[in-house]
C-alpha positions as CSV (number, residue, x, y, z in Angstrom):
1,X,152.5,11.8,97.6
2,X,153.7,11.6,101.2
3,X,156.6,13.7,102.4
4,X,159.9,11.9,101.7
5,X,158.2,9.2,99.6
6,X,160.2,7.7,96.7
7,X,158.0,7.0,93.7
8,X,159.4,3.9,92.0
9,X,157.9,0.9,90.3
10,X,159.7,-2.2,89.1
11,X,159.0,-2.8,85.5
12,X,158.7,1.0,84.8
13,X,162.1,1.1,83.3
14,X,164.1,0.1,86.3
15,X,165.4,-3.2,87.6
16,X,164.8,-4.7,91.0
17,X,168.3,-3.8,92.0
18,X,167.8,-0.2,90.9
19,X,164.5,-0.1,92.7
20,X,165.9,-1.3,96.0
21,X,169.2,0.7,95.6
22,X,167.1,3.9,95.3
23,X,165.0,3.0,98.3
24,X,168.2,2.2,100.3
25,X,169.8,5.5,99.4
26,X,166.6,7.5,100.1
27,X,166.3,5.8,103.5
28,X,169.9,6.9,104.3
29,X,169.2,10.5,103.4
30,X,165.9,10.4,105.3
31,X,167.5,9.7,108.7
32,X,164.6,7.5,109.8
33,X,165.0,3.9,110.9
34,X,164.7,1.2,108.3
35,X,161.5,-0.1,110.0
36,X,159.9,3.4,109.8
37,X,161.0,4.0,106.2
38,X,159.5,0.7,105.1
39,X,156.2,1.5,106.9
40,X,156.1,4.9,105.4
41,X,156.7,3.5,101.9
42,X,154.7,0.4,102.1
43,X,157.6,-1.9,101.4
44,X,158.7,-5.1,103.1
45,X,161.3,-4.6,105.8
46,X,162.7,-8.1,105.2
47,X,163.0,-7.4,101.5
48,X,164.7,-4.1,102.2
49,X,167.3,-5.8,104.5
50,X,167.8,-8.6,102.0
51,X,168.4,-6.2,99.1
52,X,170.7,-4.0,101.3
53,X,173.0,-7.0,102.0
54,X,172.6,-8.3,98.4
55,X,173.7,-5.1,96.8
56,X,176.6,-4.9,99.3
57,X,177.6,-8.5,98.4
58,X,177.4,-7.7,94.7
59,X,179.5,-4.6,95.4
60,X,176.9,-2.4,93.7
61,X,177.2,1.0,95.3
62,X,174.1,2.7,96.6
63,X,174.5,6.2,95.1
64,X,172.7,9.4,96.2
65,X,173.6,13.0,95.9
66,X,173.3,15.4,98.8
67,X,172.7,19.0,98.1
68,X,172.9,21.4,101.0
69,X,171.1,24.6,100.8
70,X,170.7,27.4,103.3
71,X,167.3,27.5,104.9
72,X,165.0,30.1,103.5
73,X,164.3,32.9,105.9
74,X,161.4,34.3,104.0
75,X,158.9,33.2,101.3
76,X,158.9,35.1,98.1
77,X,155.4,35.7,96.6
78,X,155.1,34.3,93.1
79,X,157.8,31.7,93.6
80,X,157.2,28.2,92.2
81,X,158.4,25.2,94.2
82,X,159.2,21.9,92.5
83,X,159.3,19.0,94.9
84,X,161.9,16.4,94.0
85,X,162.1,13.0,95.7
86,X,159.4,14.0,98.2
87,X,161.7,16.0,100.5
88,X,163.8,18.1,98.2
89,X,162.5,21.4,96.9
90,X,163.8,23.5,93.9
91,X,162.4,27.0,94.5
92,X,162.1,29.1,91.3
93,X,161.6,32.8,91.6
94,X,160.1,35.1,89.0
95,X,162.7,36.1,86.3
96,X,164.5,32.7,86.5
97,X,166.9,31.6,83.8
98,X,165.2,28.7,81.9
99,X,168.5,27.2,80.8
100,X,169.9,27.1,84.3
101,X,166.7,25.5,85.7
102,X,166.8,22.9,82.9
103,X,170.4,22.0,83.8
104,X,169.6,21.8,87.5
105,X,166.6,19.5,86.9
106,X,168.7,17.3,84.5
107,X,171.3,16.8,87.2
108,X,168.7,15.9,89.8
109,X,167.0,13.5,87.4
110,X,170.3,11.9,86.4
111,X,171.4,11.2,90.0
112,X,167.9,9.9,90.9
113,X,167.5,12.3,93.7
């Protein structure tokens, strides 16, 4: 999957509004232009713009969670990286606490990050 790519499919348990809301939120976080985001994700720029205005008209908030983490200064051997949402990484070192990792991943999944 390409870096920063959102993996979504209408009909796979999400509505069109949710599909576009998640893409709109992901584009905001990505910092790239709408045109570039649409090209990168193979979606229609016109549809993106229409849904952006439609969700605003419906007053449906586009929700995303931003998690700021310090940049890693070194790479730890034996670490596992879980890529979430294409451009977010959860790095797990040996000796991690399973319950804490499960809670972190549940939060990330709930917010659709």
